[in-house]
N, C-alpha and C positions, 0 to 999 in steps of 0.2 A: 548726662552724657546727650552729644548729640551724634545722630546716626544719619549716615550718608551711605549709600551703596554697602549695607552690610556691615561697616567698619564704624565701630564707636569711638569717638573723641570725646575726651572728658572738657566740661564747660565748667572754669572756675568759677563758684557763686560763693556767698558768704553768709554769716548771719549778723546780726545786730550785736553791739557791743553792751548796750543797754537799751531796756523797752522804749525810750523815748528818744534815741540816739539814732544819727542818719549815717554812722560811721560803721562800716561792716569789715569782720574779722574775716579774711580769708584764706590764711595760714596760723596756726599755732602750733609749733613745732617745739615741744617740750624738751626734747632731747638736746637740741641745739640752742635752746633758749631764743628763739625769734619770732615775731609775731609781726604777719602783715597785714594792713589794713586799708579801706579804701573809703571814700565819701567825695560827694558832689561838692565843689566850693565855684564861687564867683570867679571867671576868668579875669586875668590882669589886663588883658587888651581891651574885652568887652565885658563889663560888671554885670550887663543883661543876660550873658550866656554862662551855661555850668560847664565846668570841666572836670574829668574825673581825676582827684588826686589820691595816690597811692602811697603811704609811709610805711617803712620797713624799720622794725624796732628789734636792735639785736642787742643783747645783754651778754656781756664776754665773762666767764666763770674765771676769775682769777687765780682762783686756787684749785682748777680743775687739773687730773691727772691722765696722763697717757692711757692709762687704763684705770676705768673709773672705779673697777671693783678693787684696785689693789691701791690702798694708800700709800706704799711705798714706792710707788714707780714716778718716775720723775715728772716735775709739773710740764703741763703743755704748754708749749710757746707759740704753735702754728694752729689758727683756726681758720676753716675753709667752709665757706658758705655757696652752695650751688642752688638756685631758684629750683631748679628741677629735683633736686633732692629735698628740699624742705617741702614742698607740695606733694611729694610722692603719697598716696594711699593705696596701701596693698590690702587691705580688706575687700574680699570678693563681695559683688553685689549681685542680686538677683534682677535682672530685666526681661520686659515683656516685649518680643518682637514678632509680630505677627499672630498673636495668640500663643507662642510659645514661651515657656519661662526659660531663659538661659542665664548661666552664671558669666560674670564680668569682673574682670580685676581693674581696678581704677589707676594703677600704677604700670609704669613701663620698664622699670630697674627694680623689680623686688627680689631679685636673685642675689644681689650685692646687699652686703650687711650694711645697716644704718651708722653713719659716725656719731657717737654721742659725746658729747661735753659735759653733761651734767646727768643727772637721774630721770628719767621720763617715770613719773607715777604709774603709768600704765603698764611698765615692763618691769622685768625682776633682772635683777644683775647678781651674779656672784663669783666669786673665786674659787679655784680648786682648793679642797681641804685634804690634808694628809688623813691617810687611812692605815692603820697597821693590820696588814692582813697575814699570817702565816708568818710571822718575822720580820716581813718586807712591807716598807713605807710606799704606798702608791698614792697619786694625787688623784681623786675623785670630785667630780661637780658636787658643789653642793643643791640638793634638792630643794628649792624654794618655790612657792608661788606667788603670782603677781601680790595677790591678798596679804602674803605673809611678811611680804619685803618692807612696807611702809606703814608706820602706824599714822594715824590721822590726827 
């Protein structure tokens, strides 16, 4: 985060793809199957100068459903990718400002639900299940935790 006049601005930083690699992963969105990487490459105009090259890799899940938790929902035909949504990180962090610890949120659209085209292994998805209670069928959400959702 860059801090100016008490306002925290996110600074996009990445981590190396491999230990000896010069390519950095900036975004790895498992929910939408998108990876954004960057690396410095020689300039086409001046080979002695390096320019920053960014690559966006999108894998479109062909068998995705409109509702990923419902295998009977219609197949998804529209995929929308917004860079601001791909980069959002809603996990709060603690930052030290003038000797005082403050909570900061790294995203600015965290109240909106994230569109998911496939399963994110860090989250849990479930469909409502029918429950017979006093002779009446009620739809209740399945209680699953992220650890119980996916087998390794």
